[in-house]
C-alpha positions in Angstrom: 0.1 0.1 -0.4 1.5 3.5 -1.0 0.6 7.1 -1.7 -0.6 7.5 -4.8 -2.5 10.0 -7.5 -4.3 6.4 -9.3 -5.9 7.9 -12.6 -9.3 6.8 -12.5 -9.5 5.5 -15.6 -7.0 2.8 -15.2 -8.4 2.0 -11.7 -11.6 1.2 -13.5 -9.8 -1.3 -15.4 -8.1 -2.7 -12.9 -11.5 -3.2 -11.5 -12.9 -4.5 -14.7 -10.5 -7.6 -13.9 -12.5 -8.1 -10.5 -15.6 -9.0 -13.0 -14.4 -12.1 -14.3 -16.4 -15.0 -12.9 -13.2 -17.5 -12.6 -11.7 -14.5 -10.3 -14.3 -14.5 -8.3 -15.1 -17.8 -7.8 -11.2 -18.2 -6.7 -11.1 -15.5 -4.2 -14.8 -17.3 -2.2 -13.7 -20.5 -2.5 -9.4 -19.4 -1.3 -9.3 -16.8 0.1 -12.9 -15.5 1.7 -13.1 -18.2 4.0 -13.3 -18.8 8.2 -12.7 -21.8 10.2 -14.0 -22.7 13.6 -12.0 -23.9 16.5 -12.4 -28.0 15.7 -10.9 -26.5 11.6 -14.6 -27.0 9.7 -14.2 -24.1 6.6 -16.9 -22.1 6.1 -17.3 -18.5 4.3 -16.5 -15.5 5.9 -19.5 -13.9 7.5 -17.6 -10.4 8.1 -15.4 -10.3 5.0 -17.2 -10.8 1.6 -15.8 -10.2 -2.3 -18.6 -7.6 -2.5 -17.5 -5.9 0.8 -13.8 -5.9 -0.6 -14.4 -4.2 -4.1 -16.3 -1.6 -2.7 -13.7 -0.7 -0.1 -11.2 -0.7 -2.5 -12.8 1.8 -5.0 -13.6 4.0 -2.2 -9.7 3.2 -1.5 -8.2 3.9 -4.7 -10.7 6.0 -6.7 -11.8 8.5 -3.4 -8.9 7.8 -1.2 -8.6 10.2 2.0 -6.6 12.8 3.4 -4.9 13.4 6.2 -2.7 16.0 7.7 1.3 15.3 7.5 2.7 15.4 11.6 5.8 16.7 10.6 5.3 19.7 9.0 1.2 19.9 9.3 1.2 19.8 5.4 -2.5 18.1 3.7 -1.6 14.8 2.1 -3.7 12.4 0.0 -3.7 8.9 0.8 -4.7 6.1 -2.0 -4.6 2.2 -2.4 -2.5 1.8 -4.5 -3.6 -0.3 -8.1 -1.0 1.2 -10.8 -1.8 4.4 -12.2 -0.3 2.9 -15.7 -1.5 0.7 -17.7 2.3 -1.2 -17.4 2.3 -1.2 -13.6 -1.4 -2.3 -13.2 0.3 -5.8 -12.3 2.6 -4.1 -9.8 -1.6 -3.0 -8.7 -2.4 -6.9 -8.0 0.3 -7.6 -6.2 -0.4 -5.0 -3.8 -3.9 -6.4 -3.5 -2.5 -9.9 -2.8 -0.3 -8.9 -0.4 -2.8 -6.8 1.8 -5.3 -9.5 1.2 -2.9 -12.4 2.6 -2.0 -10.6 5.4 -6.2 -9.8 6.2 -6.3 -13.8 5.7 -4.1 -14.0 8.6 -4.9 -11.4 11.0 -8.7 -11.2 10.8 -10.6 -13.2 7.7 -9.3 -16.7 9.4 -11.1 -16.3 12.7 -13.6 -14.1 11.1 -13.3 -11.3 13.4 -12.1 -7.3 13.2 -11.5 -7.4 16.7 -8.3 -8.1 18.7 -8.0 -11.5 19.6 -5.8 -12.5 23.3 -2.4 -13.6 22.0 -0.1 -12.7 25.0 0.3 -15.6 27.3 2.9 -17.1 30.1 3.5 -20.9 29.8 -0.4 -21.4 28.1 -2.2 -19.0 30.6 -3.9 -16.1 28.8 -4.7 -13.4 31.8 -8.4 -12.0 30.8 -6.6 -8.9 32.3 -4.7 -8.8 28.6 -8.0 -6.9 27.7 -6.3 -3.8 29.1 -3.2 -4.0 27.2 -0.9 -6.6 25.5 2.9 -7.2 25.6 3.6 -4.5 27.8 1.0 -1.8 26.6 -1.5 -0.3 28.6 -4.4 0.9 26.4 -5.7 3.3 28.5 -2.8 5.5 29.0 -2.2 5.9 25.7 -3.7 9.2 23.9 -2.6 11.2 20.7 0.0 13.2 21.3 -0.1 15.3 18.1 -2.7 18.6 19.0 -5.0 17.9 16.1 -5.4 14.5 17.0 -6.2 14.9 20.2 -10.0 14.1 19.6 -9.4 11.0 18.3 -8.4 10.1 21.9 -11.1 9.8 24.9 -11.7 9.0 28.2 -11.6 6.0 30.1 -15.5 5.3 30.6 -14.9 3.2 34.5 -18.6 1.3 34.3 -18.3 0.9 30.9 -19.2 -2.5 29.9 -18.7 -4.9 26.7 -17.7 -7.8 25.2 -16.0 -8.2 21.7 -17.3 -10.1 18.7 -17.2 -13.8 19.0 -14.1 -15.7 17.8 -16.5 -19.1 16.8 -15.7 -20.7 19.9 -11.8 -21.1 20.0 -9.7 -19.8 23.0 -8.9 -17.5 24.8 -12.3 -16.2 24.7 -13.5 -12.9 23.6 -11.9 -10.0 25.2 -14.7 -7.9 28.0 -14.9 -5.4 30.1 -16.7 -4.4 32.8 -16.2 -2.7 36.1 -15.2 -4.6 39.4 -18.0 -5.6 41.7 -15.1 -5.8 45.3 -11.9 -6.1 46.0 -11.7 -10.3 45.1 -13.3 -9.7 41.9 -10.5 -10.7 39.7 -10.5 -11.2 35.5 -8.4 -14.2 36.1 -7.0 -16.0 33.4 -8.1 -18.4 30.3 -5.9 -21.9 30.8 -5.1 -23.2 27.5 -4.3 -27.1 28.5 -7.9 -27.3 30.6 -9.9 -24.7 28.4 -11.8 -23.1 30.7 -11.5 -19.4 32.5 -10.0 -19.5 36.0 -11.0 -16.1 37.9 -8.1 -15.9 40.4 -5.8 -13.3 40.7 -3.6 -13.4 37.5 -1.6 -10.6 36.1 -0.6 -9.8 32.6 2.3 -8.5 31.4 2.1 -4.5 33.0 0.4 -5.9 36.4 -3.1 -5.8 35.8 -5.4 -8.1 37.8 -8.6 -6.1 37.1 
């Protein structure tokens, strides 16, 4: 993915390639597939070929603008699909690389939410909802003044659960207020496939 001044005409030619039945059949049978915890394959419910094409048209033909944090100048970003006919193969390679990453990160598990992946000897702290790999999400904020509006204060009364991950462990992330001093989030054990609600911290020492 790279900034570009992609020509709408060439981008349209690129999208015409996506209309071939063989291409669509291969995409739906090889790319937009998800897997249950037991390994059963099913068509992704969240990611579809039509959804990809519509989003790609927005990003390749319209794009987005943003303020460069280095000098404050406005920049424009489009998904690179090859702005000259001889470069369409680069556009195809760019899309293939993007989809390969999406298949691993999102499509295979049919979710766009973060998954609990930071474990210690097979134990996944439920408090990883507050931050994984040594991070504390509630203490992170936008340092650029123009982006401050993208940050929001912590809602200590918030209750929310991430999108289901088709029964595979660890369970989806969840957040809620503590009900007492001994109310611990606990951990999910990979061996027993169960959650134990005892004191167990994440990498940042969070027990709640």
